[in-house]
C-alpha positions, 0 to 999 in steps of 0.5 A: 459853562458853570457846570464845567467851571464847578467840575474843574474847581472840584478836580483842582481841589481833589488834586490839591488834597492828593498832592501831599500824599502823592509827594510823600509816597514818591519821596519816601517810597518811590525814590528809595525803591528806584535807587535800590533797583539801580544799585542792584544793577551796578557794582557798588563798593565803598569806593563808589561812594567817593568816586561816583563810579559804579560800573553797570553789571546787569543781572550779575548781582542777582546771579551771585545772590542766587548761586550763593550757598547761603541763599537757600538757608536764608530763604528757609530760615525766613519762611520758618521764622515768618510762618512760626511767628504768624501762627503763634501770634495769631493763635494766641492773639485770637485766644486773648481777644476771645477772653477779653471779649467778656467783661470782668473786673480789671479786664481793661487794665490787664488788656492795657498791660498786654500792649507793653511789648508792642509799645517798647522799642524793638532794640530794648525788647531784643536786649531784654530777651537776649539777657533772659535767654542767656545760657548761664545767667538767663531767667528762663534757664534759672527757672528751669533749674529751680523746677528741676527741668534742666540742670545744664540749661537750654543753650538758646542762643548758642545752639543752632537747633535752638536759636531759630525757635528762640528768635521766633519766641521773641517775635511772637511775644512782640506781635501778640498785642497787635493781633489782640487789638485788631481781633478784639476790635473785630469781635466788638463789631459783631452784634450780640443779638446773633450770639443770643439767637444762636444760643436760643437755637441750642448752639454751644460755645464751639458752634457759636464760634464756628457759625457766628464768630469765625465767618464774621471775623474773617475780613479782620483775620485777612487784614491781620494775617496780611499785615503780620506777613508783610511785617514779619518777613522784613523783621531785622532788629529783633534778630540782629539784637538777639542772635546777629544771624548766628550761630552758624547762620542758623537765624540768618534771614534775607533781611539780616543777610542783606545787611551783612552783604552791604555793611557787615564786612563784605560791602557788596552793596549791589548784592545787598540791594538785590536781596532787598529787592527780592523782599520787596517783590515777595511783599508786593506779590502777597499784597496783590493777592490780598487785594484780589481776595478783597475784591472777590469778596466784595463782588460776592457780597454785591 
């Protein structure tokens, strides 16, 4: 009887600790998601918010989204934006993490300064970069003219061929500090004795990286890439501030298109919710794949 009472008390205590987190998830994640799914299955308009009438249309909103000519371009732009951002963020972040893994005067201060892009509000960063990328008065084009590289300057924000690389550049600049911090922490966790042993065996810098650093850094790398993927695929404010999805839909991603369908003149809230649900589905699939890979690695280690 005492054991049953103790077990019941432990379960109640565990439930008491779990309830706040569960309530938070249900309130701020579950309810909006269910409401968004319900909206995507109805014909929501501006009038619906006043009258409460939103006829059920089933999958019509999804059919309209998939048949829209802009859907394919938005998907391609999202893939290019996500892949380009993650590749450069991770590559530069890893290089900086390796650089800061050695102690040198002023290293801590310099590493702290590199965190500024991550700490600034995204709207502020986007506004600053929009000014820097201006074709006439931007700092980058002024530097190109001063160096004699381009007299006319590069039309970063007005040429469809340059607009997407421009927003990728801005997002890479914002995301490098996150990769730097996480990867630097992973490097600090690798025992120095392993590098000393490898060096005694005659391993050079590249061999030490390939045989020691990269295998032990792989779990941290998986976390960084997954979090970067989930974050980048839903980037909205940077693109809206810098290009607004233009020019000629060159930087229109699924997130900006969802906003445009719902709030930027079209006011087809059901279709905007459908695009949002597609983004949630993609992020969920990648999250499940990551959890599966983690379980597989744990099982192999065990």
